[in-house]
N, C-alpha and C positions, 0 to 999 in steps of 0.2 A: 541681348545681341549687341545693342549700342554700346553697353559697357565693355564688352569684349573687344569691339572694334576700337574703342577709345584706348584700352590698355595696349592693344597691338600698336596703335599709332604712337603712343608714348614710348614704347619699347624701341620702335624703329627710330624715333627722334634721338633717343639716348645713344643707340648704337651708331647712328650717323654722326652725332656730335663727338663721340669718342673716337671714331675713325678719322674725322677731320682734324682732331687735335693731335693724333699720333701719326698721321700720314706723312708729315714732314717735320720730324722732331728737331728741336733745338737743344744742343748740349752745351753747357757752360762750365768751364773749370777756372778757378781763380784762387788767390791766397785768402780772400775774404768775400763772402757773399751774404748780402742782406735781402731777404725775401719777404715782401708784404703780401701775405696770402689773401688779405681783404681786398686790396687794390690790384693784385696780380702783377706787381712790379718787382723787378730785381735790380739790385746794384751790386756789381762785381768789381773787385779791386785787386790789383797786383797780379801780373803775369796772366792776364785774362785771355782765354781762348774760347771763342764761340764757334760751334760747328753746326752749320745748317745742312740738312739732308746727309747726315753721316753715313759713310759707306757707299753712297750712290755715285754714279758717274759724274753728276754735276754738284758734288759736295763743295760747299763754300766754307772756308776757314777764315775767321777774323781774329787777329791778335792785337791787343791793346793794353793800356795800363788801367783804364777805367771804362766800364761799359754799363749802360742802362738798358734794360729790356722790359717792355710793356707787353704782357701776354694778351691783353684785350685788343690792343691796336696792332699787335705783331710788328712793333717798331723797335729796332735796335739803334742806340745812339752811343757814339764814342768820341768824346772831345780829345783833342791832341792828336799825336801821331798814331796812325793805324796801318796795319798790314792786312791785305786780303789776298787769298790765293784760291784758285781753282786748278783744274788738272794741268793746263799748260799756260796759265795766265797768273801773274802776280801784280798786285796794285799796292802802291804806297801813297799815302796822302794824309791830310789832317781834317778833323771835324767830320766824322762819318754819320750818316743817317741811312738806315736800311729799312725799307718796307717789305717785310717777308711775305705779306699777302700779295702784293703786286710784284714781288721779286725784283725790286729796283734798289739801287744804292746811289748815294750822292756823297761826293767828297768835295769840300769847299776850298781846300788850299793845297798847293804844292804837290800836284799829282804826277806820279810816274807809273806807267803801265808797261809791263814787260811780257811779251808774248814769245814763246819758244816752240818752234815747230820743226820736226824732222823731215827734211826734203832730200831725197836721193842720198841717204846715209850721211847727211850733213844737217846739223842743227842751225836753223835760221832764227836770228833774234831780231825782234822789232821792238824798239823803245818808243813810247809815246809820252810826251810831257805836256802839261797844261796847268792853269791855275785851278780849274774846277772840272768835274766830270759828273755826268749822270749816266748810269750803266744798268742795262737789263741783265740780270743773272740768268734769266730764262732764254732770251733771244740772242744774247751775246752781242747786242748793239748798244750804241750810246752816242753821247754828244760831249765834246770838249770845248771849253771856252777860255780865252785869255792866254796869250803866249804859247799857242799850240805848236808842237814840233814833233816830227817823226824822224828817228835815226835808225838806218839800216846799213848793212855793209855795202849795198848797191846804190843807195840814195838817201838824201836828207830833204825834208820839206818843212817850212815854217808857214804859219798863217794865224789869223785872228781866231778862227774857230774850225771845228771839224766834226763830221759825223763819221761813225766807223762801225764796221761789222767784223769782229775778230774771228768769227767762224768762216765766213767767205773771204776774209782778208781784203776787204774793200774799204778804202779811206777817202773821204771827200773833204777837201780843204777849201775854205771860203774866206775871201777878203785878204788882200795883201799877201798873196801866195808867192813863195819863193822856193824853187826846187833846184837841187844840184845832184847829178848822178856821179857814179864812181869815176867817170871820164871827164868830170868838170863841166859837162854840158849843163846849161842853165835855162830855166823857164820861169818867167815872172808873169802872173796872170791874176784874174779875179777868182777863178774856180778851177780846181784841179782834182781829178779822180785818179787814185792809184789802185790798180788791180795787181796786187802783189803776186798772186799765183800765176798770172799771165805775163808778168814783167812788162806791163803796159801802163802808160799814163795818158789821160785825155785832158787837155787844157781848154778853157773857155774864157772869153772876156778880156780885152785889153792885153793881148798876149805879146810878150817881148822875149825872144829866145836868142841864145848864143850857143852854137854848136862848133865843135873843133874838128878839123880834118885830122884823121889819124895817119901817122907816117908808117 
C-alpha cells in the first residue's frame, strides 16, 4: 500500500512538473542557437525572436541580436538594443533582463515606450521616455528613472522619475515635474498624477502654474 502511494505521489510530481514547464512556453527563433542541455542554457544569435506565452492575450515578443536564456532561473538577457511588444504596447531600449518567473523586465538604457489605444474611433498614442525602466508584464505597471518624459497630443510632462499603469493609464511623476498642455497652460510641481482616461491632472507640492485666458 505504501509503495502504491509512493508511486502515485511520484506520478503526480512528474505531471505537475511537466505542466509547470509547458504552462507558459518560451519559443526562440534565431540564425544560430547553442543549447547546453546539461546547464539548460541557450545562446541565440542573429535576428533573435523570443516569444513568451505564444498565442495568448498577453503574449510578449522580444526581438534582439543576441539573447541568453537560462531555463533553470527562467531569466532572459539581451545586451544591446532590444524591442519588446505586447498587444498595444511596444518598448525599445538597451540591455534587457527578463525574469519570466516573476514576469518582470528591466531595461537599463535609452527607453522608449509607445502605448496605442483606440478611443472614440481615434487612436491615441502615448510616448514615454526614460533612461531605465522596470516593468511588470503581468500587472502592466512599472517605474521609470532618469530624464522621464511623456508626450501625448494633449500634453507633455517631464520629471526625474515616474510610476505608471498602462492598463488604467495612470502616470505619477515625481521631482522636478514640468507639464504643458495643448493650450500652453503650464504646471510646475513636486508631484503630478495624470489620469489619461479622465483627462485630469492632480498636482502636489511647490506648485507654480500659468494659465492663459482663451479669446
